[in-house]
mmCIF file of the N, C-alpha and C atoms, coordinates in Angstrom:
data_MODEL
# 
_entry.id   MODEL 
# 
loop_
_atom_site.group_PDB 
_atom_site.id 
_atom_site.type_symbol 
_atom_site.label_atom_id 
_atom_site.label_alt_id 
_atom_site.label_comp_id 
_atom_site.label_asym_id 
_atom_site.label_entity_id 
_atom_site.label_seq_id 
_atom_site.pdbx_PDB_ins_code 
_atom_site.Cartn_x 
_atom_site.Cartn_y 
_atom_site.Cartn_z 
_atom_site.occupancy 
_atom_site.B_iso_or_equiv 
_atom_site.pdbx_formal_charge 
_atom_site.auth_seq_id 
_atom_site.auth_comp_id 
_atom_site.auth_asym_id 
_atom_site.auth_atom_id 
_atom_site.pdbx_PDB_model_num 
ATOM 1   N N  . UNK A 1 1  ? 2.498   -12.926 -32.089 1.00 0.00 ? 1  UNK A N  1 
ATOM 2   C CA . UNK A 1 1  ? 2.118   -12.123 -30.681 1.00 0.00 ? 1  UNK A CA 1 
ATOM 3   C C  . UNK A 1 1  ? 3.411   -11.147 -30.312 1.00 0.00 ? 1  UNK A C  1 
ATOM 4   N N  . UNK A 1 2  ? 4.114   -11.716 -30.601 1.00 0.00 ? 2  UNK A N  1 
ATOM 5   C CA . UNK A 1 2  ? 5.339   -11.137 -29.511 1.00 0.00 ? 2  UNK A CA 1 
ATOM 6   C C  . UNK A 1 2  ? 6.218   -10.060 -30.807 1.00 0.00 ? 2  UNK A C  1 
ATOM 7   N N  . UNK A 1 3  ? 5.530   -10.190 -32.034 1.00 0.00 ? 3  UNK A N  1 
ATOM 8   C CA . UNK A 1 3  ? 6.084   -9.411  -32.914 1.00 0.00 ? 3  UNK A CA 1 
ATOM 9   C C  . UNK A 1 3  ? 5.827   -7.870  -33.031 1.00 0.00 ? 3  UNK A C  1 
ATOM 10  N N  . UNK A 1 4  ? 4.827   -7.340  -32.145 1.00 0.00 ? 4  UNK A N  1 
ATOM 11  C CA . UNK A 1 4  ? 4.481   -5.770  -31.762 1.00 0.00 ? 4  UNK A CA 1 
ATOM 12  C C  . UNK A 1 4  ? 4.799   -5.673  -30.710 1.00 0.00 ? 4  UNK A C  1 
ATOM 13  N N  . UNK A 1 5  ? 5.753   -6.270  -29.842 1.00 0.00 ? 5  UNK A N  1 
ATOM 14  C CA . UNK A 1 5  ? 6.099   -5.939  -28.438 1.00 0.00 ? 5  UNK A CA 1 
ATOM 15  C C  . UNK A 1 5  ? 6.918   -5.575  -28.582 1.00 0.00 ? 5  UNK A C  1 
ATOM 16  N N  . UNK A 1 6  ? 6.960   -3.891  -27.764 1.00 0.00 ? 6  UNK A N  1 
ATOM 17  C CA . UNK A 1 6  ? 7.902   -3.110  -27.781 1.00 0.00 ? 6  UNK A CA 1 
ATOM 18  C C  . UNK A 1 6  ? 8.416   -2.656  -26.544 1.00 0.00 ? 6  UNK A C  1 
ATOM 19  N N  . UNK A 1 7  ? 9.670   -1.611  -26.511 1.00 0.00 ? 7  UNK A N  1 
ATOM 20  C CA . UNK A 1 7  ? 10.187  -1.720  -25.163 1.00 0.00 ? 7  UNK A CA 1 
ATOM 21  C C  . UNK A 1 7  ? 9.329   -0.651  -24.126 1.00 0.00 ? 7  UNK A C  1 
ATOM 22  N N  . UNK A 1 8  ? 8.370   0.183   -24.622 1.00 0.00 ? 8  UNK A N  1 
ATOM 23  C CA . UNK A 1 8  ? 7.348   0.776   -23.919 1.00 0.00 ? 8  UNK A CA 1 
ATOM 24  C C  . UNK A 1 8  ? 6.374   -0.167  -23.295 1.00 0.00 ? 8  UNK A C  1 
ATOM 25  N N  . UNK A 1 9  ? 6.375   -0.948  -23.633 1.00 0.00 ? 9  UNK A N  1 
ATOM 26  C CA . UNK A 1 9  ? 5.424   -2.383  -23.042 1.00 0.00 ? 9  UNK A CA 1 
ATOM 27  C C  . UNK A 1 9  ? 5.918   -2.665  -21.923 1.00 0.00 ? 9  UNK A C  1 
ATOM 28  N N  . UNK A 1 10 ? 7.433   -3.199  -21.808 1.00 0.00 ? 10 UNK A N  1 
ATOM 29  C CA . UNK A 1 10 ? 8.035   -3.455  -20.556 1.00 0.00 ? 10 UNK A CA 1 
ATOM 30  C C  . UNK A 1 10 ? 8.331   -2.063  -19.422 1.00 0.00 ? 10 UNK A C  1 
ATOM 31  N N  . UNK A 1 11 ? 8.198   -1.159  -20.011 1.00 0.00 ? 11 UNK A N  1 
ATOM 32  C CA . UNK A 1 11 ? 7.784   0.156   -18.764 1.00 0.00 ? 11 UNK A CA 1 
ATOM 33  C C  . UNK A 1 11 ? 6.176   -0.215  -18.423 1.00 0.00 ? 11 UNK A C  1 
ATOM 34  N N  . UNK A 1 12 ? 5.763   -0.459  -19.228 1.00 0.00 ? 12 UNK A N  1 
ATOM 35  C CA . UNK A 1 12 ? 4.272   0.003   -18.733 1.00 0.00 ? 12 UNK A CA 1 
ATOM 36  C C  . UNK A 1 12 ? 4.235   -1.580  -17.797 1.00 0.00 ? 12 UNK A C  1 
ATOM 37  N N  . UNK A 1 13 ? 4.739   -2.544  -18.156 1.00 0.00 ? 13 UNK A N  1 
ATOM 38  C CA . UNK A 1 13 ? 4.813   -3.729  -17.086 1.00 0.00 ? 13 UNK A CA 1 
ATOM 39  C C  . UNK A 1 13 ? 5.453   -3.292  -15.881 1.00 0.00 ? 13 UNK A C  1 
ATOM 40  N N  . UNK A 1 14 ? 6.430   -2.469  -15.807 1.00 0.00 ? 14 UNK A N  1 
ATOM 41  C CA . UNK A 1 14 ? 7.148   -2.633  -14.477 1.00 0.00 ? 14 UNK A CA 1 
ATOM 42  C C  . UNK A 1 14 ? 6.611   -1.724  -13.732 1.00 0.00 ? 14 UNK A C  1 
ATOM 43  N N  . UNK A 1 15 ? 5.823   -0.689  -14.522 1.00 0.00 ? 15 UNK A N  1 
ATOM 44  C CA . UNK A 1 15 ? 5.190   0.444   -13.450 1.00 0.00 ? 15 UNK A CA 1 
ATOM 45  C C  . UNK A 1 15 ? 4.033   -0.385  -12.894 1.00 0.00 ? 15 UNK A C  1 
ATOM 46  N N  . UNK A 1 16 ? 3.189   -1.199  -13.604 1.00 0.00 ? 16 UNK A N  1 
ATOM 47  C CA . UNK A 1 16 ? 1.929   -1.633  -12.813 1.00 0.00 ? 16 UNK A CA 1 
ATOM 48  C C  . UNK A 1 16 ? 2.699   -2.988  -12.060 1.00 0.00 ? 16 UNK A C  1 
ATOM 49  N N  . UNK A 1 17 ? 3.590   -3.469  -12.070 1.00 0.00 ? 17 UNK A N  1 
ATOM 50  C CA . UNK A 1 17 ? 4.221   -4.458  -11.064 1.00 0.00 ? 17 UNK A CA 1 
ATOM 51  C C  . UNK A 1 17 ? 4.479   -3.802  -9.671  1.00 0.00 ? 17 UNK A C  1 
ATOM 52  N N  . UNK A 1 18 ? 4.952   -2.719  -10.114 1.00 0.00 ? 18 UNK A N  1 
ATOM 53  C CA . UNK A 1 18 ? 5.539   -1.936  -8.821  1.00 0.00 ? 18 UNK A CA 1 
ATOM 54  C C  . UNK A 1 18 ? 3.982   -1.283  -8.002  1.00 0.00 ? 18 UNK A C  1 
ATOM 55  N N  . UNK A 1 19 ? 3.193   -0.847  -8.967  1.00 0.00 ? 19 UNK A N  1 
ATOM 56  C CA . UNK A 1 19 ? 1.928   -0.555  -8.163  1.00 0.00 ? 19 UNK A CA 1 
ATOM 57  C C  . UNK A 1 19 ? 1.235   -1.728  -7.782  1.00 0.00 ? 19 UNK A C  1 
ATOM 58  N N  . UNK A 1 20 ? 1.469   -2.569  -8.218  1.00 0.00 ? 20 UNK A N  1 
ATOM 59  C CA . UNK A 1 20 ? 1.105   -4.295  -7.114  1.00 0.00 ? 20 UNK A CA 1 
ATOM 60  C C  . UNK A 1 20 ? 1.694   -4.468  -5.998  1.00 0.00 ? 20 UNK A C  1 
ATOM 61  N N  . UNK A 1 21 ? 3.307   -4.129  -6.397  1.00 0.00 ? 21 UNK A N  1 
ATOM 62  C CA . UNK A 1 21 ? 3.747   -4.254  -4.921  1.00 0.00 ? 21 UNK A CA 1 
ATOM 63  C C  . UNK A 1 21 ? 3.226   -3.349  -4.126  1.00 0.00 ? 21 UNK A C  1 
ATOM 64  N N  . UNK A 1 22 ? 3.305   -2.231  -4.096  1.00 0.00 ? 22 UNK A N  1 
ATOM 65  C CA . UNK A 1 22 ? 3.115   -1.349  -3.308  1.00 0.00 ? 22 UNK A CA 1 
ATOM 66  C C  . UNK A 1 22 ? 1.722   -1.256  -2.662  1.00 0.00 ? 22 UNK A C  1 
ATOM 67  N N  . UNK A 1 23 ? 0.609   -1.842  -3.370  1.00 0.00 ? 23 UNK A N  1 
ATOM 68  C CA . UNK A 1 23 ? -0.659  -2.040  -2.891  1.00 0.00 ? 23 UNK A CA 1 
ATOM 69  C C  . UNK A 1 23 ? -0.560  -3.177  -2.253  1.00 0.00 ? 23 UNK A C  1 
ATOM 70  N N  . UNK A 1 24 ? 0.191   -4.347  -2.164  1.00 0.00 ? 24 UNK A N  1 
ATOM 71  C CA . UNK A 1 24 ? 0.201   -5.288  -0.915  1.00 0.00 ? 24 UNK A CA 1 
ATOM 72  C C  . UNK A 1 24 ? 1.232   -4.868  0.005   1.00 0.00 ? 24 UNK A C  1 
ATOM 73  N N  . UNK A 1 25 ? 2.178   -4.122  -0.380  1.00 0.00 ? 25 UNK A N  1 
ATOM 74  C CA . UNK A 1 25 ? 3.115   -3.765  0.977   1.00 0.00 ? 25 UNK A CA 1 
ATOM 75  C C  . UNK A 1 25 ? 2.240   -2.674  2.053   1.00 0.00 ? 25 UNK A C  1 
ATOM 76  N N  . UNK A 1 26 ? 1.444   -2.007  1.489   1.00 0.00 ? 26 UNK A N  1 
ATOM 77  C CA . UNK A 1 26 ? 0.623   -0.833  1.889   1.00 0.00 ? 26 UNK A CA 1 
ATOM 78  C C  . UNK A 1 26 ? -0.519  -1.869  3.115   1.00 0.00 ? 26 UNK A C  1 
ATOM 79  N N  . UNK A 1 27 ? -0.849  -3.145  2.267   1.00 0.00 ? 27 UNK A N  1 
ATOM 80  C CA . UNK A 1 27 ? -2.273  -3.972  3.037   1.00 0.00 ? 27 UNK A CA 1 
ATOM 81  C C  . UNK A 1 27 ? -1.358  -4.501  4.086   1.00 0.00 ? 27 UNK A C  1 
ATOM 82  N N  . UNK A 1 28 ? -0.224  -5.147  4.130   1.00 0.00 ? 28 UNK A N  1 
ATOM 83  C CA . UNK A 1 28 ? 0.708   -6.017  4.912   1.00 0.00 ? 28 UNK A CA 1 
ATOM 84  C C  . UNK A 1 28 ? 1.564   -4.674  6.243   1.00 0.00 ? 28 UNK A C  1 
ATOM 85  N N  . UNK A 1 29 ? 1.609   -3.618  5.854   1.00 0.00 ? 29 UNK A N  1 
ATOM 86  C CA . UNK A 1 29 ? 1.827   -2.560  6.785   1.00 0.00 ? 29 UNK A CA 1 
ATOM 87  C C  . UNK A 1 29 ? 1.100   -2.154  7.462   1.00 0.00 ? 29 UNK A C  1 
ATOM 88  N N  . UNK A 1 30 ? -0.079  -1.905  7.096   1.00 0.00 ? 30 UNK A N  1 
ATOM 89  C CA . UNK A 1 30 ? -1.843  -1.582  7.459   1.00 0.00 ? 30 UNK A CA 1 
ATOM 90  C C  . UNK A 1 30 ? -1.659  -2.399  8.593   1.00 0.00 ? 30 UNK A C  1 
ATOM 91  N N  . UNK A 1 31 ? -1.980  -3.901  8.558   1.00 0.00 ? 31 UNK A N  1 
ATOM 92  C CA . UNK A 1 31 ? -2.529  -5.029  9.262   1.00 0.00 ? 31 UNK A CA 1 
ATOM 93  C C  . UNK A 1 31 ? -1.325  -5.051  10.332  1.00 0.00 ? 31 UNK A C  1 
ATOM 94  N N  . UNK A 1 32 ? 0.092   -5.077  10.274  1.00 0.00 ? 32 UNK A N  1 
ATOM 95  C CA . UNK A 1 32 ? 1.431   -5.047  11.196  1.00 0.00 ? 32 UNK A CA 1 
ATOM 96  C C  . UNK A 1 32 ? 1.424   -3.987  11.833  1.00 0.00 ? 32 UNK A C  1 
ATOM 97  N N  . UNK A 1 33 ? 0.897   -2.293  11.341  1.00 0.00 ? 33 UNK A N  1 
ATOM 98  C CA . UNK A 1 33 ? 0.939   -1.426  12.273  1.00 0.00 ? 33 UNK A CA 1 
ATOM 99  C C  . UNK A 1 33 ? 0.545   -1.783  13.663  1.00 0.00 ? 33 UNK A C  1 
ATOM 100 N N  . UNK A 1 34 ? 1.507   -1.683  14.512  1.00 0.00 ? 34 UNK A N  1 
ATOM 101 C CA . UNK A 1 34 ? 1.232   -1.759  16.290  1.00 0.00 ? 34 UNK A CA 1 
ATOM 102 C C  . UNK A 1 34 ? 0.458   -0.744  16.823  1.00 0.00 ? 34 UNK A C  1 
ATOM 103 N N  . UNK A 1 35 ? 0.111   0.342   16.715  1.00 0.00 ? 35 UNK A N  1 
ATOM 104 C CA . UNK A 1 35 ? -0.455  1.544   17.493  1.00 0.00 ? 35 UNK A CA 1 
ATOM 105 C C  . UNK A 1 35 ? -1.927  1.710   16.614  1.00 0.00 ? 35 UNK A C  1 
ATOM 106 N N  . UNK A 1 36 ? -2.278  0.865   15.664  1.00 0.00 ? 36 UNK A N  1 
ATOM 107 C CA . UNK A 1 36 ? -3.604  1.592   15.084  1.00 0.00 ? 36 UNK A CA 1 
ATOM 108 C C  . UNK A 1 36 ? -4.769  0.733   15.597  1.00 0.00 ? 36 UNK A C  1 
ATOM 109 N N  . UNK A 1 37 ? -5.409  1.457   16.131  1.00 0.00 ? 37 UNK A N  1 
ATOM 110 C CA . UNK A 1 37 ? -6.880  0.331   16.260  1.00 0.00 ? 37 UNK A CA 1 
ATOM 111 C C  . UNK A 1 37 ? -7.563  -0.542  15.375  1.00 0.00 ? 37 UNK A C  1 
ATOM 112 N N  . UNK A 1 38 ? -7.963  -1.644  15.826  1.00 0.00 ? 38 UNK A N  1 
ATOM 113 C CA . UNK A 1 38 ? -9.170  -2.229  15.030  1.00 0.00 ? 38 UNK A CA 1 
ATOM 114 C C  . UNK A 1 38 ? -9.640  -1.139  13.764  1.00 0.00 ? 38 UNK A C  1 
ATOM 115 N N  . UNK A 1 39 ? -10.645 -0.038  13.988  1.00 0.00 ? 39 UNK A N  1 
ATOM 116 C CA . UNK A 1 39 ? -11.440 0.781   13.255  1.00 0.00 ? 39 UNK A CA 1 
ATOM 117 C C  . UNK A 1 39 ? -10.447 1.539   12.573  1.00 0.00 ? 39 UNK A C  1 
ATOM 118 N N  . UNK A 1 40 ? -8.916  2.098   12.650  1.00 0.00 ? 40 UNK A N  1 
ATOM 119 C CA . UNK A 1 40 ? -8.294  2.847   12.230  1.00 0.00 ? 40 UNK A CA 1 
ATOM 120 C C  . UNK A 1 40 ? -7.640  1.487   11.095  1.00 0.00 ? 40 UNK A C  1 
ATOM 121 N N  . UNK A 1 41 ? -7.232  0.952   11.453  1.00 0.00 ? 41 UNK A N  1 
ATOM 122 C CA . UNK A 1 41 ? -6.848  -0.434  10.189  1.00 0.00 ? 41 UNK A CA 1 
ATOM 123 C C  . UNK A 1 41 ? -7.810  -0.612  9.383   1.00 0.00 ? 41 UNK A C  1 
ATOM 124 N N  . UNK A 1 42 ? -9.384  -0.780  9.692   1.00 0.00 ? 42 UNK A N  1 
ATOM 125 C CA . UNK A 1 42 ? -10.381 -1.601  8.968   1.00 0.00 ? 42 UNK A CA 1 
ATOM 126 C C  . UNK A 1 42 ? -10.171 -0.156  7.846   1.00 0.00 ? 42 UNK A C  1 
ATOM 127 N N  . UNK A 1 43 ? -10.446 1.127   8.584   1.00 0.00 ? 43 UNK A N  1 
ATOM 128 C CA . UNK A 1 43 ? -10.654 2.423   7.409   1.00 0.00 ? 43 UNK A CA 1 
ATOM 129 C C  . UNK A 1 43 ? -9.573  2.265   6.360   1.00 0.00 ? 43 UNK A C  1 
ATOM 130 N N  . UNK A 1 44 ? -8.295  2.380   6.942   1.00 0.00 ? 44 UNK A N  1 
ATOM 131 C CA . UNK A 1 44 ? -7.105  2.061   6.139   1.00 0.00 ? 44 UNK A CA 1 
ATOM 132 C C  . UNK A 1 44 ? -7.187  1.253   4.954   1.00 0.00 ? 44 UNK A C  1 
ATOM 133 N N  . UNK A 1 45 ? -7.711  0.142   5.092   1.00 0.00 ? 45 UNK A N  1 
ATOM 134 C CA . UNK A 1 45 ? -7.829  -1.044  4.483   1.00 0.00 ? 45 UNK A CA 1 
ATOM 135 C C  . UNK A 1 45 ? -9.036  -0.605  3.372   1.00 0.00 ? 45 UNK A C  1 
ATOM 136 N N  . UNK A 1 46 ? -9.943  -0.284  3.878   1.00 0.00 ? 46 UNK A N  1 
ATOM 137 C CA . UNK A 1 46 ? -10.873 0.061   2.734   1.00 0.00 ? 46 UNK A CA 1 
ATOM 138 C C  . UNK A 1 46 ? -10.482 1.693   2.185   1.00 0.00 ? 46 UNK A C  1 
ATOM 139 N N  . UNK A 1 47 ? -9.926  2.466   2.427   1.00 0.00 ? 47 UNK A N  1 
ATOM 140 C CA . UNK A 1 47 ? -9.176  3.266   1.616   1.00 0.00 ? 47 UNK A CA 1 
ATOM 141 C C  . UNK A 1 47 ? -8.353  2.891   0.301   1.00 0.00 ? 47 UNK A C  1 
ATOM 142 N N  . UNK A 1 48 ? -7.389  1.725   0.992   1.00 0.00 ? 48 UNK A N  1 
ATOM 143 C CA . UNK A 1 48 ? -6.478  1.349   -0.151  1.00 0.00 ? 48 UNK A CA 1 
ATOM 144 C C  . UNK A 1 48 ? -7.098  0.209   -1.085  1.00 0.00 ? 48 UNK A C  1 
ATOM 145 N N  . UNK A 1 49 ? -8.367  -0.314  -0.655  1.00 0.00 ? 49 UNK A N  1 
ATOM 146 C CA . UNK A 1 49 ? -8.864  -1.111  -1.511  1.00 0.00 ? 49 UNK A CA 1 
ATOM 147 C C  . UNK A 1 49 ? -9.734  -0.400  -2.431  1.00 0.00 ? 49 UNK A C  1 
ATOM 148 N N  . UNK A 1 50 ? -10.399 0.874   -2.079  1.00 0.00 ? 50 UNK A N  1 
ATOM 149 C CA . UNK A 1 50 ? -11.128 1.578   -3.166  1.00 0.00 ? 50 UNK A CA 1 
ATOM 150 C C  . UNK A 1 50 ? -10.203 2.596   -4.140  1.00 0.00 ? 50 UNK A C  1 
ATOM 151 N N  . UNK A 1 51 ? -9.125  2.931   -3.488  1.00 0.00 ? 51 UNK A N  1 
ATOM 152 C CA . UNK A 1 51 ? -8.311  3.617   -4.122  1.00 0.00 ? 51 UNK A CA 1 
ATOM 153 C C  . UNK A 1 51 ? -6.829  2.978   -4.218  1.00 0.00 ? 51 UNK A C  1 
ATOM 154 N N  . UNK A 1 52 ? -6.622  2.016   -4.751  1.00 0.00 ? 52 UNK A N  1 
ATOM 155 C CA . UNK A 1 52 ? -5.145  1.310   -4.635  1.00 0.00 ? 52 UNK A CA 1 
ATOM 156 C C  . UNK A 1 52 ? -3.976  2.042   -5.004  1.00 0.00 ? 52 UNK A C  1 
ATOM 157 N N  . UNK A 1 53 ? -3.550  2.541   -5.931  1.00 0.00 ? 53 UNK A N  1 
ATOM 158 C CA . UNK A 1 53 ? -2.405  3.818   -6.001  1.00 0.00 ? 53 UNK A CA 1 
ATOM 159 C C  . UNK A 1 53 ? -2.612  4.465   -5.116  1.00 0.00 ? 53 UNK A C  1 
ATOM 160 N N  . UNK A 1 54 ? -3.588  5.540   -4.773  1.00 0.00 ? 54 UNK A N  1 
ATOM 161 C CA . UNK A 1 54 ? -3.683  6.458   -4.377  1.00 0.00 ? 54 UNK A CA 1 
ATOM 162 C C  . UNK A 1 54 ? -3.500  6.241   -2.807  1.00 0.00 ? 54 UNK A C  1 
ATOM 163 N N  . UNK A 1 55 ? -4.157  5.665   -1.846  1.00 0.00 ? 55 UNK A N  1 
ATOM 164 C CA . UNK A 1 55 ? -4.793  5.159   -0.729  1.00 0.00 ? 55 UNK A CA 1 
ATOM 165 C C  . UNK A 1 55 ? -3.186  4.740   -0.318  1.00 0.00 ? 55 UNK A C  1 
ATOM 166 N N  . UNK A 1 56 ? -2.724  3.691   -1.180  1.00 0.00 ? 56 UNK A N  1 
ATOM 167 C CA . UNK A 1 56 ? -1.051  3.159   -0.954  1.00 0.00 ? 56 UNK A CA 1 
ATOM 168 C C  . UNK A 1 56 ? -0.220  4.164   -0.284  1.00 0.00 ? 56 UNK A C  1 
ATOM 169 N N  . UNK A 1 57 ? -0.163  5.130   -1.549  1.00 0.00 ? 57 UNK A N  1 
ATOM 170 C CA . UNK A 1 57 ? 0.428   6.215   -1.259  1.00 0.00 ? 57 UNK A CA 1 
ATOM 171 C C  . UNK A 1 57 ? 0.482   7.437   -0.136  1.00 0.00 ? 57 UNK A C  1 
ATOM 172 N N  . UNK A 1 58 ? -0.596  7.095   0.157   1.00 0.00 ? 58 UNK A N  1 
ATOM 173 C CA . UNK A 1 58 ? -1.141  8.536   1.002   1.00 0.00 ? 58 UNK A CA 1 
ATOM 174 C C  . UNK A 1 58 ? -0.940  7.061   2.786   1.00 0.00 ? 58 UNK A C  1 
ATOM 175 N N  . UNK A 1 59 ? -1.122  6.445   2.494   1.00 0.00 ? 59 UNK A N  1 
ATOM 176 C CA . UNK A 1 59 ? -0.805  5.282   3.680   1.00 0.00 ? 59 UNK A CA 1 
ATOM 177 C C  . UNK A 1 59 ? 0.641   5.563   4.193   1.00 0.00 ? 59 UNK A C  1 
ATOM 178 N N  . UNK A 1 60 ? 1.598   5.285   3.389   1.00 0.00 ? 60 UNK A N  1 
ATOM 179 C CA . UNK A 1 60 ? 3.328   5.208   3.281   1.00 0.00 ? 60 UNK A CA 1 
ATOM 180 C C  . UNK A 1 60 ? 3.544   6.909   3.607   1.00 0.00 ? 60 UNK A C  1 
ATOM 181 N N  . UNK A 1 61 ? 2.606   7.804   2.974   1.00 0.00 ? 61 UNK A N  1 
ATOM 182 C CA . UNK A 1 61 ? 3.316   9.180   3.325   1.00 0.00 ? 61 UNK A CA 1 
ATOM 183 C C  . UNK A 1 61 ? 2.843   10.112  4.855   1.00 0.00 ? 61 UNK A C  1 
ATOM 184 N N  . UNK A 1 62 ? 1.141   9.172   5.191   1.00 0.00 ? 62 UNK A N  1 
ATOM 185 C CA . UNK A 1 62 ? 0.868   9.570   6.301   1.00 0.00 ? 62 UNK A CA 1 
ATOM 186 C C  . UNK A 1 62 ? 0.532   8.991   7.163   1.00 0.00 ? 62 UNK A C  1 
ATOM 187 N N  . UNK A 1 63 ? -0.179  8.260   6.751   1.00 0.00 ? 63 UNK A N  1 
ATOM 188 C CA . UNK A 1 63 ? -1.001  7.337   7.818   1.00 0.00 ? 63 UNK A CA 1 
ATOM 189 C C  . UNK A 1 63 ? 0.200   6.554   8.689   1.00 0.00 ? 63 UNK A C  1 
ATOM 190 N N  . UNK A 1 64 ? 1.156   5.899   8.222   1.00 0.00 ? 64 UNK A N  1 
ATOM 191 C CA . UNK A 1 64 ? 2.236   4.962   8.647   1.00 0.00 ? 64 UNK A CA 1 
ATOM 192 C C  . UNK A 1 64 ? 2.842   5.893   10.211  1.00 0.00 ? 64 UNK A C  1 
ATOM 193 N N  . UNK A 1 65 ? 2.750   6.988   9.380   1.00 0.00 ? 65 UNK A N  1 
ATOM 194 C CA . UNK A 1 65 ? 3.495   7.948   10.418  1.00 0.00 ? 65 UNK A CA 1 
ATOM 195 C C  . UNK A 1 65 ? 2.906   8.126   11.779  1.00 0.00 ? 65 UNK A C  1 
ATOM 196 N N  . UNK A 1 66 ? 1.857   8.029   12.085  1.00 0.00 ? 66 UNK A N  1 
ATOM 197 C CA . UNK A 1 66 ? 0.826   8.115   13.046  1.00 0.00 ? 66 UNK A CA 1 
ATOM 198 C C  . UNK A 1 66 ? 0.653   6.715   13.476  1.00 0.00 ? 66 UNK A C  1 
ATOM 199 N N  . UNK A 1 67 ? 0.182   5.784   12.827  1.00 0.00 ? 67 UNK A N  1 
ATOM 200 C CA . UNK A 1 67 ? -0.221  4.608   13.421  1.00 0.00 ? 67 UNK A CA 1 
ATOM 201 C C  . UNK A 1 67 ? 1.385   3.698   14.088  1.00 0.00 ? 67 UNK A C  1 
ATOM 202 N N  . UNK A 1 68 ? 2.145   4.053   13.850  1.00 0.00 ? 68 UNK A N  1 
ATOM 203 C CA . UNK A 1 68 ? 3.763   3.606   14.374  1.00 0.00 ? 68 UNK A CA 1 
ATOM 204 C C  . UNK A 1 68 ? 4.273   4.193   15.083  1.00 0.00 ? 68 UNK A C  1 
ATOM 205 N N  . UNK A 1 69 ? 4.005   5.368   15.467  1.00 0.00 ? 69 UNK A N  1 
ATOM 206 C CA . UNK A 1 69 ? 4.762   6.307   16.168  1.00 0.00 ? 69 UNK A CA 1 
ATOM 207 C C  . UNK A 1 69 ? 4.541   5.994   17.995  1.00 0.00 ? 69 UNK A C  1 
ATOM 208 N N  . UNK A 1 70 ? 5.770   6.030   18.338  1.00 0.00 ? 70 UNK A N  1 
ATOM 209 C CA . UNK A 1 70 ? 5.931   5.512   19.856  1.00 0.00 ? 70 UNK A CA 1 
ATOM 210 C C  . UNK A 1 70 ? 6.194   4.214   19.493  1.00 0.00 ? 70 UNK A C  1 
ATOM 211 N N  . UNK A 1 71 ? 5.537   3.856   21.767  1.00 0.00 ? 71 UNK A N  1 
ATOM 212 C CA . UNK A 1 71 ? 6.296   2.547   21.825  1.00 0.00 ? 71 UNK A CA 1 
ATOM 213 C C  . UNK A 1 71 ? 4.967   1.873   21.372  1.00 0.00 ? 71 UNK A C  1 
ATOM 214 N N  . UNK A 1 72 ? 5.157   0.400   21.032  1.00 0.00 ? 72 UNK A N  1 
ATOM 215 C CA . UNK A 1 72 ? 3.719   -0.636  20.780  1.00 0.00 ? 72 UNK A CA 1 
ATOM 216 C C  . UNK A 1 72 ? 3.035   -0.671  22.113  1.00 0.00 ? 72 UNK A C  1 
ATOM 217 N N  . UNK A 1 73 ? 1.781   -0.434  21.751  1.00 0.00 ? 73 UNK A N  1 
ATOM 218 C CA . UNK A 1 73 ? 1.085   -1.182  23.299  1.00 0.00 ? 73 UNK A CA 1 
ATOM 219 C C  . UNK A 1 73 ? 1.474   -2.165  24.040  1.00 0.00 ? 73 UNK A C  1 
ATOM 220 N N  . UNK A 1 74 ? 1.296   -2.326  25.272  1.00 0.00 ? 74 UNK A N  1 
ATOM 221 C CA . UNK A 1 74 ? 1.377   -3.537  25.913  1.00 0.00 ? 74 UNK A CA 1 
ATOM 222 C C  . UNK A 1 74 ? 0.111   -4.259  26.063  1.00 0.00 ? 74 UNK A C  1 
ATOM 223 N N  . UNK A 1 75 ? 0.600   -5.846  25.472  1.00 0.00 ? 75 UNK A N  1 
ATOM 224 C CA . UNK A 1 75 ? -0.275  -6.683  25.067  1.00 0.00 ? 75 UNK A CA 1 
ATOM 225 C C  . UNK A 1 75 ? -0.878  -7.079  26.733  1.00 0.00 ? 75 UNK A C  1 
# 
């Protein structure tokens, strides 16, 4: 089983692991965004669930900036 294990398998495994960590981090970040409304959160969660890698990248590149800008809303 491990006889055919090659170094590029490790690279693929690390890339896959990084994508999973990015996906989970994006979901946690969306849920914890202080200025995002419930509708915005639901929309972003759906985007990340439908397009896991691309949605996560877009969230951290664009969405997070607007959802966390300014002071958090008063409770």
